[in-house]
ZADOSE-587237 format. One record per residue (C-alpha): residue number from 1; x, y, z; residue in one letter. Coordinates in steps of 0.001 Angstrom, whole numbers, plus 500000, padded with zeros to 6 digits. Example, Ala and Ser with C-alpha at 12.3 -4.5 7.8 and 13.67 -1.06 7.14 Angstrom:
<rs>
i	c1	c2	c3	aa
1	512300	495500	507800	A;
2	513670	498940	507140	S;
</rs>
This chain:
<rs>
i	c1	c2	c3	aa
1	376506	912961	400793	X;
2	375484	915101	397883	X;
3	378194	916303	395501	X;
4	377398	919936	395608	X;
5	379448	920935	392662	X;
6	377347	918817	390151	X;
7	374134	919995	391607	X;
8	375040	923336	391293	X;
9	375690	922450	386822	X;
10	373088	920647	386766	X;
11	370341	923009	387822	X;
12	371969	925666	385547	X;
13	371356	923836	382864	X;
14	368579	925265	381581	X;
15	368090	922852	378248	X;
16	367916	920185	380710	X;
17	365871	922146	383250	X;
18	363585	922523	380253	X;
19	363590	919178	379318	X;
20	362407	917978	382629	X;
21	365307	915266	382588	X;
22	367358	916530	385878	X;
23	367635	913689	388003	X;
24	368176	915887	391395	X;
25	364394	917507	390019	X;
26	362560	915019	391302	X;
27	365006	912548	394164	X;
28	367831	915554	394616	X;
29	370884	914800	393473	X;
30	371846	911512	394661	X;
31	375401	909988	395364	X;
32	376966	907059	392983	X;
33	375090	904096	394281	X;
34	371791	905248	392853	X;
35	372899	907724	390227	X;
36	371970	905158	387659	X;
37	368386	904226	389093	X;
38	367573	908043	389016	X;
39	368291	908281	385566	X;
40	366360	905399	384656	X;
41	363805	906057	386418	X;
42	363733	909844	385015	X;
43	363590	908233	381519	X;
44	360871	906140	382400	X;
45	361401	902961	383810	X;
46	359378	901362	386172	X;
47	361838	898775	387332	X;
48	364253	901908	387753	X;
49	362051	904393	389842	X;
50	360996	900630	391812	X;
51	364323	899574	392258	X;
52	365074	903161	393636	X;
53	362210	902955	395737	X;
54	363206	899915	397552	X;
55	366778	901615	398100	X;
56	365377	905195	399763	X;
57	363091	902620	401626	X;
58	365626	900440	403020	X;
59	368464	902874	403017	X;
60	370914	900707	400600	X;
61	370844	899825	397499	X;
62	371009	895974	395452	X;
63	374311	895345	395842	X;
64	373970	896470	399687	X;
65	375683	899755	399478	X;
66	374520	902205	402439	X;
67	372254	905154	401296	X;
68	370343	907221	403229	X;
69	366814	906916	404208	X;
70	364396	909235	402926	X;
71	360795	907647	402934	X;
72	359049	910899	401332	X;
73	361623	910427	398038	X;
74	360330	906319	398340	X;
75	356677	907504	397713	X;
76	357834	909301	395168	X;
77	359703	906505	393754	X;
78	356980	903895	393800	X;
79	354166	906588	392731	X;
80	356192	906835	389060	X;
81	356444	903162	389258	X;
82	353283	902316	390083	X;
83	351842	904859	387503	X;
84	353739	902211	384988	X;
85	351886	899497	386079	X;
86	354361	898031	388610	X;
87	351858	896555	390975	X;
88	354339	896300	393602	X;
89	355702	899503	393636	X;
90	351270	900136	393828	X;
91	351716	897910	396830	X;
92	354456	899830	398207	X;
93	352717	903117	398197	X;
94	349701	901836	399707	X;
95	351331	900529	402959	X;
96	353599	903607	402846	X;
97	350485	905951	402701	X;
98	348975	903229	405337	X;
99	351308	903704	407548	X;
100	352040	907068	407500	X;
101	355775	906450	406133	X;
102	357104	909511	404068	X;
103	353898	912092	404372	X;
104	350866	911786	405916	X;
105	348570	908514	406456	X;
106	346134	908694	403638	X;
107	344083	905133	403732	X;
108	341843	905978	401449	X;
109	344336	906620	398741	X;
110	346040	903591	400104	X;
111	342895	901304	398982	X;
112	343243	902943	395336	X;
113	346893	901748	395012	X;
114	346105	898431	396293	X;
115	343416	897851	393587	X;
116	346048	898896	391182	X;
117	348769	896694	393019	X;
118	346284	894227	392528	X;
119	345487	894930	388792	X;
120	348577	895005	387580	X;
121	349304	891650	389374	X;
122	350376	891254	393042	X;
123	347909	889344	394818	X;
124	349345	891062	398389	X;
125	347804	894481	396955	X;
126	344475	892433	396126	X;
127	344156	891012	399937	X;
128	345205	894127	401292	X;
129	342532	896143	399310	X;
130	339826	893278	400348	X;
131	340833	893825	404531	X;
132	340209	897284	404026	X;
133	336633	897430	401920	X;
134	335919	893991	404824	X;
135	337034	896435	408154	X;
136	335894	899748	406296	X;
137	339973	901418	406489	X;
138	339464	904425	404582	X;
139	336512	903619	402143	X;
140	333477	902135	403015	X;
141	332762	898580	403982	X;
142	331849	896962	401121	X;
143	331327	892920	401622	X;
144	331412	892378	397484	X;
145	334148	894025	396951	X;
146	336129	892744	399278	X;
147	334898	889283	397936	X;
148	336373	890385	394560	X;
149	339551	891508	395475	X;
150	340484	888629	397603	X;
151	338991	886021	394700	X;
152	341310	887473	392198	X;
153	344213	887034	394218	X;
154	343073	883264	395745	X;
155	342800	882592	391469	X;
156	346748	883192	391919	X;
157	346967	881036	394467	X;
158	347868	883359	397021	X;
159	347070	881639	400132	X;
160	346031	884643	402646	X;
161	344003	885550	399952	X;
162	341881	882401	399825	X;
163	342006	882060	403775	X;
164	340119	885825	403770	X;
165	337780	884721	400957	X;
166	336668	881774	402573	X;
167	335726	883799	405450	X;
168	334556	886383	403846	X;
169	331779	884377	401437	X;
170	330688	883097	405105	X;
171	330752	886685	406729	X;
172	327049	887977	406857	X;
173	326283	891679	406655	X;
174	323380	893599	408011	X;
175	320719	891313	406859	X;
176	322013	888545	407545	X;
177	323036	887728	403861	X;
178	326707	886535	403262	X;
179	328142	887909	400082	X;
180	328333	884318	398631	X;
181	324469	883450	399049	X;
182	323723	887561	397286	X;
183	325992	886000	394841	X;
184	324013	883242	394390	X;
185	320547	885157	394446	X;
186	321742	887118	391705	X;
187	322649	884217	389329	X;
188	319500	882875	389956	X;
189	317490	886329	388938	X;
190	319964	886579	385705	X;
191	318301	882740	384494	X;
192	320644	880175	385796	X;
193	319562	877281	387359	X;
194	322015	876256	389246	X;
195	322128	879199	391458	X;
196	318360	878598	392204	X;
197	319196	875720	393510	X;
198	321973	876411	395400	X;
199	320285	879592	396862	X;
200	317361	877309	397942	X;
201	320025	875059	399728	X;
202	321460	877754	401839	X;
203	317805	879064	402830	X;
204	316480	875600	403763	X;
205	319377	874903	405866	X;
206	320255	878582	407081	X;
207	323584	878685	405936	X;
208	325015	881422	405132	X;
209	321542	883550	405773	X;
210	318931	883448	408392	X;
211	316650	880106	407693	X;
212	313495	880567	405229	X;
213	311736	877704	404320	X;
214	309611	879392	402031	X;
215	312060	881102	400240	X;
216	313793	878294	399839	X;
217	310733	876678	397837	X;
218	311040	879440	395779	X;
219	313709	879219	395146	X;
220	313628	875140	394435	X;
221	310547	876222	392603	X;
222	312621	877947	389971	X;
223	315158	875936	389496	X;
224	312674	873314	388339	X;
225	311167	875196	385970	X;
226	314053	875972	384824	X;
227	315159	872489	384259	X;
228	317174	871318	387327	X;
229	315737	868155	388778	X;
230	317063	868316	391673	X;
231	314999	871541	392899	X;
232	312081	869237	391342	X;
233	313097	866900	393987	X;
234	313264	869132	396858	X;
235	310308	871298	396368	X;
236	307998	868200	395875	X;
237	309674	867075	399153	X;
238	308826	869939	401182	X;
239	305350	870030	399294	X;
240	304540	866602	400916	X;
241	305794	867319	403957	X;
242	304747	870322	404312	X;
243	307731	871999	405858	X;
244	307706	875279	406345	X;
245	305099	875848	403259	X;
246	301276	874470	402989	X;
247	300725	870368	402439	X;
248	299979	869937	398635	X;
249	300500	865910	398480	X;
250	299482	865614	395341	X;
251	302310	868527	393993	X;
252	304550	867477	395699	X;
253	304059	863525	394358	X;
254	304327	864771	390622	X;
255	307113	867319	391871	X;
256	308619	864230	392819	X;
257	307431	862077	389651	X;
258	308819	864261	387484	X;
259	312395	864231	388772	X;
260	312270	860153	388518	X;
261	310715	859973	385115	X;
262	313352	862277	384286	X;
263	316519	859981	385683	X;
264	317033	861175	389381	X;
265	317170	858308	391119	X;
266	316945	859106	394480	X;
267	313654	860837	393759	X;
268	312565	857167	392685	X;
269	313168	855814	395970	X;
270	311503	858268	397735	X;
271	308476	858813	395873	X;
272	307821	855188	396298	X;
273	308737	855442	400051	X;
274	306229	858621	400779	X;
275	303612	856468	398918	X;
276	304210	853451	400377	X;
277	303742	855436	403602	X;
278	300819	857695	402470	X;
279	299072	854352	401309	X;
280	299759	852325	404613	X;
281	300017	854847	407348	X;
282	297923	857120	406666	X;
283	294562	855176	404627	X;
284	295432	857470	401051	X;
285	293438	855721	398570	X;
286	294828	857665	395749	X;
287	298610	856954	396857	X;
288	297578	853307	396890	X;
289	296151	852772	393388	X;
290	299037	854672	392248	X;
291	301569	852209	394474	X;
292	299642	849806	392936	X;
293	300063	850999	389236	X;
294	303697	850965	389556	X;
295	304140	847134	391263	X;
296	302377	845832	388420	X;
297	304206	847536	385478	X;
298	307567	847484	387486	X;
299	307708	851307	387381	X;
300	310364	853975	389553	X;
301	312882	851188	390040	X;
302	310901	848572	391809	X;
303	310516	844900	390439	X;
304	306978	843213	388734	X;
305	305053	842519	391634	X;
306	301085	841543	390556	X;
307	299652	840393	393408	X;
308	301617	842995	395893	X;
309	300133	845299	393178	X;
310	296766	844444	393193	X;
311	296247	844097	397085	X;
312	297582	847941	396430	X;
313	294717	848470	394415	X;
314	292249	847044	396266	X;
315	293528	848321	399367	X;
316	292704	852385	397185	X;
317	289791	850524	396199	X;
318	288309	850058	399259	X;
319	289382	853207	400800	X;
320	287481	855055	398287	X;
321	289429	855770	394792	X;
322	287266	854960	391698	X;
323	290761	854444	389499	X;
324	291248	851952	392242	X;
325	288435	849843	391805	X;
326	288144	850779	388122	X;
327	291570	848898	387706	X;
328	290923	845686	388970	X;
329	287903	845813	386289	X;
330	289941	845755	384375	X;
331	292060	843145	385691	X;
332	288820	841246	384934	X;
333	288847	841263	389290	X;
334	286183	841511	391549	X;
335	286702	844988	393284	X;
336	284596	844355	396069	X;
</rs>
């Protein structure tokens, strides 16, 4: 297959040897179909190196002319092309190292090449690298790195990477935390109110993390303090209902009222509903008085209704709330 006389002439050309330009030095003295690719690769063309690697790997050149299969030379060519930032060459080299084609199996370095391939634009390399970190193939298991690589591929519209990213986001680690939840916790710690709220929802519902109402309440509280009205709303509901945390009705109503006052309509509806039940079902004197005030003034999304408002004030007064009695006096009504 090789032209031995040409090889001998090249090998005797000391000037070329010193310059490191012998096409036979790295890839051997190839026959006609690969000679130009070999020369281009040796002269620094990453594309030529890539095409040369494909030819050696598939046993044919771009025109379909048969050449000798040579996985070892394919490895070398892909390595040269990868070093010149050809992402697909990096992926191919990683694949060959994983399979032990053209040399020993080396899964650790395969992952390095997958990462390079991903960096240089090969989306399949992103997915393969993510799978390696997910499975601990050649590298320690690392769900965060797996998720990061799959996200890069997904952001480039790689279907497999998107499916993997979705699966990884909901796969818990040894502590029962998914990568998504850990990211939300980190975001919350960094001061992001939305991340705090979303972390609270995950702990509240037990999605992607073991259910923990106390941690949910803490996350909602931080979100509320940072201005997220949804956090104030959810915290208020938990405090009123004593859901997984100590019951604190007064503070709960204040949190709902804060969210309502600042424009969260849902909080107004829940606030009114819970005040009404607290008064009529639990005989909460303070709740009766507050409901009376809201009705008389037409606040919290309710139409003004003085008659009903006075009835609530009277009930609050009878149950022992002094403010309810005082409000009746100010209206010129007998509190008794």
